[in-house]
N, C-alpha and C positions, 0 to 999 in steps of 0.2 A: 715747573714742578713745585717750587717753593711757593709761588703765588697760589697754586691750587691748594696746597696744604694749608696756607694761611687762610684762604677763603673757607675751607672746610672747618678750620678751627673756630673762626669767628661765627660761622653759621651754627656750629654746635653750641658756642657760648650764648648766642642770642636765643637759640631754641631753649636752652636751659633756663634763661632768665624769663622768657615769655611763658613757658609752660610748667615751671616748677610750682609746687603746691604753695598756697598762701597759708602760713601758719598763724592761727588765731588762738590766743590764750584766753581761758575763762576760769573762773574760780567759784568757790562756794559763797553765794550771797543771795539766797532765796528771797523773793521770787525773780530777782533781776537776772541772775545767772547762777547755774548750779549743775552738778553732775547727776544725771538720772540713770542709774544702772549702767554707767560707762558711756552714756551719750550726753552731749551738751544740751541744756534746756534753759528756759527762762525768757524774760521779756526781750532782752538784747539779742538772743539767738533767734527769736521770732522775727525781729526786725530784719536781721540778716537774710532770713528765708524769704520774707516779703519783698525785700529789695532785689532778690534774684542773685545774690552773691554766691550762694551755694550751687546754683545752676550754672552760672557763667564762668566760675573759676574752680580749679581743683583746690579744695580747702582741707587742711589738716588741723584739727582742734587739739590744743594742748591744755590739759587740766593741771592746775597746781595752786600753790599759795600765791596770793596777790603780790607780795613783795618779791618773790622769786620770779614771777612772770614779768614784772617791771624791769628786773635786772636782765632777763633774757631779751626783752624788747630793746633795752639800751645797747646790748652787745650785738644785736642783729640776728639772734638765734630764732626769734619769732618776728612776725610782721605786724601784728595787731593785738591789742588787749581790749576786751569789751568792758563796759561799765567802769570807766575811769573818771574821777572828778577833775573837771577842767579848772586849773589854777594858773596864775601868771608864771609861777615857777616851772610848771610842767609844760607850759606853752613854748618855752625856750627849747625843749627837747623833743616834743611830739607835735604832730599835726592832728587836730581834732576836727570832727564834723561840726557844723555850725549849729544845727538844731538839737537842743538837749532832749534826750529821751525821757528823762524824769529829773525832778529836783529833790534833793535829800539834804539832811543836816545831822549834826552830831548831838548826842545827849549823854549825859553822865548818869549811869544807873547805879543803884546801891541796894543792899538788903536792910538799910536803916535810913532814918530821916537825916538828910544833910542840909542844913541851913547855911553853913559857912564852908567855903572851899578849903579853909585851913584845917578842917577836920580830917582831911586825907594826907596831911603833911607827915612824911615818914612812914606811911602805910602802903600796903600793896594795892596797886591799881592795875587791873587787867586791861590790856589793849590788843588790838589786831595789828600784827606786824606790817609795817609799810602803809598803814591806813592814813588817809588824809586827816581824819578827825583826831587821830592820835597826835599827828604833827601839830595841828591847830591847838589842841588841848594842852600840849606841852608848852606852847608859847603863852597860853593863858595862865597856866600854873606858875610859870617863871615870872610873869608880870606881877603876881601876888606873892612872890618869894616862897612859893609852896613847892616842896621837893618830895613827891611820892616815890615809891619804889615801883617802877613800871615793870610788869610781867607780861611778856609777849605770848600771844596765842595765834592759832592758824586761821580762825574764823570768828565772826561775830557771835555765833551760837556758843562757841567755846568760851568766849569772854563772859557771856551771860551765865553760862553754867558755872564758871569759876566763882562768880559773885554769889550765885545761889548756894554753892557748896561752902561758902565762907573762906575760900582761898584768897580772896581779895575784898577789901572794904567797898570798892567801887569798880566800875568798868566803863570804858569809852566805846560806844557803839553808834551805829546809824539809827535814826528814829524808825525806819522801816523794819530793821532787824529787831528792834525792841517790840514793835507792834506784832510781829510774827511770832516772837518767842516768849512774851512776858507771861502768858498764862501757863505755858509749859514749865516755866520756872517761877513758881508763885511767890518766892521770897523776894524776888527782884522787883524794884519799883523805879520809875523814872524820877530823877531829882529836878529841881527848878533850873539846873544848869543846861541850857540848850545853846548851841553855837554853830557858826560856820555853815550857812546854807550854800550848797554847791550844785552845779549842773553836772549830771552824769552823761558821758558821751563815749564815743569810740576813739581810741588813740592809736596812731601810726607813727613809727619813728621817722623823724625828719630825714629826707634824703634817701629813703628806702625805695626800692623798685615799685613797691605796692602803691606808693604815693602818686605814681604816674598812671595808674589804671582807673582813675576816676571813681574809686570805690566810695570815698567819703561823699562825693557829690550824689551818687546813687542813694546812699543812706539818707542824706539830707532830704532829698526829694520824697523818698518813701516815708520818712518820719512826719514830714509836713502834711502829706496826704492822709496818713493814718490818724493824725491829730484832728484834722478838719472833719474827716468822715466819722470819727468816734471809734474807729477800729482799734486804736492803741488803748483806749480806755477799756474796751470789751476784753481785749487780750489780757491786760493787767488784772482786771477784775476776775477773770476766769481762774487765776491762780488762787483765788480766795473762795472758790466755789466748792461745794461739798463733793461733787463728782471728781474733781481734780485732786482733792486732798486724800481720797481713799488710798490706802497703802502707804501713806507718808507718816506712819507711826502715830496715827490719831490726830494729826494736825487739824483735820477738819473740825473736830469737836472743840479744840482750843479756840479756833477762829470764830466759830459760831457763838461760843460763849462770849468772846470779846464784843462782837457786834450786837448781840442780844442785850448784853449788859449796857453798852453805850446807848442803845435804843431806849431801854427801860428807864435809865437814869435821865436821859434827855426829856422823855415824855413826862416823867414825874416832876422834873424842874419846871417844865412849861405849865403844868397844871397848878403848881404853886404860884407861879407868876400871874396866871390868869386871875386867881383869887385876889391878888394884891393890886392889880392895875385896873384902869378905867375900862368900862364896857365898850367905849367907842373904838378901841383898838383891837378888839377880840378877833375881828375879821382878818386883820394883818397877822395876828399870832397864829390863827388856824392855818393860813397858807404855809407858814414856817413849819408847823407841826406835821402837816401832811407831807412836806418835802422830806422830812426825816424818814417817814414810813416808806417813801418811794426809793430813797437812796440810803443804803446801809453799808456800802463798800467804798473803798478808797477811789478817788478820781484824780490821782496825783500825776499821772503821766503827762497831763497838759499844764501842770503847775497850779491847778485849782482843786480845792478840797471839798468833799461832801460835808454836809452839816455836822454829822456826828463826830467825824474825825477833826473837823475844823474847830469844834467846841473844845476838844481836848488840847489842841494847840493854843487856843485863846486862853485857856486856864493857865497854861505854862507861862504865857506872856504876862498874865495878870500877876502871877507869883513873882516874875522877874521885875515887873514894874514896881511892885511894892517893896521888894528887897533893895533895888537900886535907885528908887525914888525918881523914876523916869516917866515921862508922859506916855499915856496909852489911850487910844481911842478906837472906836469901831464906826466905820462908815457903811451905811446901807445904801445900795444903788439899785433902783428899779428901772429897767428899760421897757418902754411901752411903745407898741406899734408893730405892724406886720414886718417892717423893714428889719427890726431887731431879731424877730423869730427866724426870718429867712437868712440872716447873716450872723447867726449865733457864733460861728467860728471866728469871724472877723471881730465881733464885739469882745469876745474873750481875749483875742490877741491884743486888742487895744488896751484892755485892762492890764494885761501882763506888761505891755510896753511902757505904760505910764506909772506902774507901781515901782516903788523903790526897793532896792535889795533888802531882804529881811522882812518886808511886808508880806502878809498872807491874804490870799483871795479865797473866799469860801462861797460855794454855790448854795444859796438858800432855797430857791425854788426855780421855776422855769426861766424867768427873766429877772430874777433878783439875786444880787451878790452882796457879800459883806467883805470889806477891806479892813484888816487889822493894821493899825498904824502904831508903830513903836517909836518913841522919842519925837512924835509930832503931835501938834494940837489941831484945833478946828481950822486954823488958817490954812493948813495944808489940804484939808478936806475941800475947801472952796477952790484952791488952786488945782486940785485933782479934778474937780468937776469941770473947770474951764478946759483943761487939757483933754479930757475925754470927749467933751462936746465938740471941740475943734477937730479931734481925730475922726469923730463920726461924720462931720461935715466934709472933711477931706476925702473920706472913703465913700461919700455919697450914700450914707446909710440913714434913711429917714426914721428918726427915732426920738422920742421924748425921754428925758432923763430926770428922775426924781431922786433926791438925796437926803439922807438924815445922818446926824453925827451924835454920838454919845461918848463922853469922856469917862474913863475909869477913875473913880475916886476910892482909894483903898479904905478910907475911914467908913464908907457906907456898907462895906462887907457884902456886896451884892454878888450874885452868881454870874457865870459867863452867859447863861441863858437870859438872865435879866438885863445884862448889858446889851446884848443883841436886841432884845425886845425894846429897850429905851431908844436905840438908834432906829429901829423899825417904826416906832411911834412918831419920831421926829420926821422920818421920811413920809409917813402918811400925812402929817401936817403940811409938809412941803407940797405934796401932790394936791391936797385939798385947796391950798392957797393958790397954786398956779392955775388950777381949773376954774376957781372962782374969778380970778383976774384974767382968765383966758390967755395965760402966758404959755406959749408953746416952746 
């Protein structure tokens, strides 16, 4: 009788473990994860749906503040949190999927021009409670012996709103949050202080029962397939479309203004450069200009940026280079051949693998990319070329590579567009020389 009761007890226990709902935490961080009239939505939720997690398991979503969700994850009250920055410190506590869904980093925003970080010493700085960028900025401020009065809020938008309303002199947010909200709060501007690029992934508490259900493996396979097929890009971009934004308090108009503004400014900059540069490189410039017209939305889910957004990032790096007296250069890479076109996903993967942390990859046109190198000179550009060529050969991708490098010299006071153009012109020289010498 006792054996029978013991068997029934263990059977009940195992059934509970096997069939209990998986509790997944999500929070307000549009468009990556957010609450849509009581239902979870966002890019990370779309990945879960695409991976079949919602079909294969009984899932219960828990909405809350990020810091509270991480505490619940630590205590085992929930099983997973979406959109978590992967850091060495967190890796000790959580199991992450391998393939990042997206890459993000922090930016300090303010309602006034901030050229020196000491300007915030003793002043109110708005932060998102439990946010990785808050933690990283805290370390940066301490290294400069700057001690602001940090005021915690529940979301990035709340941080930006506080700065816009004058409740804080500055705020620490993610760059995506700033791009989404900056026109809605017109007083707020990004400062030159950008920091801490991180990979955003799914996090599960180490040792939890969910870790044994191969959920992270399913997510990794799905993310990899979605990146190669371009599906992840399309889903991400859909959150910036007019039809999606209807009903979200006029967000569609704000985002349309952002991208139209970037488009107009970029075209205007290019027209000015055309007048100043030699006619022999006009063809290369036209390719870049047309690329802007074709692509006006973020392409960040695979760690590569469209031209318009890439230019804004390059401008920030130029400001940072000038302020900190660090090397900055732009490398233009053009891949030529049918093998490149057929293996675009592999080519982009090779670029990401060989780029250093903090470097930025920008999609210029169909087979042309820009690499922004911070703290590196032309010597690294040649080293990068060799590594990419070797990787192409190892992956059996028949492809010619042409490369051009332009160094940023602050004293010249050139624009980001002009810097890209100079590198493009050097790439055209490299292409012309190789074809004359029949160097493949």
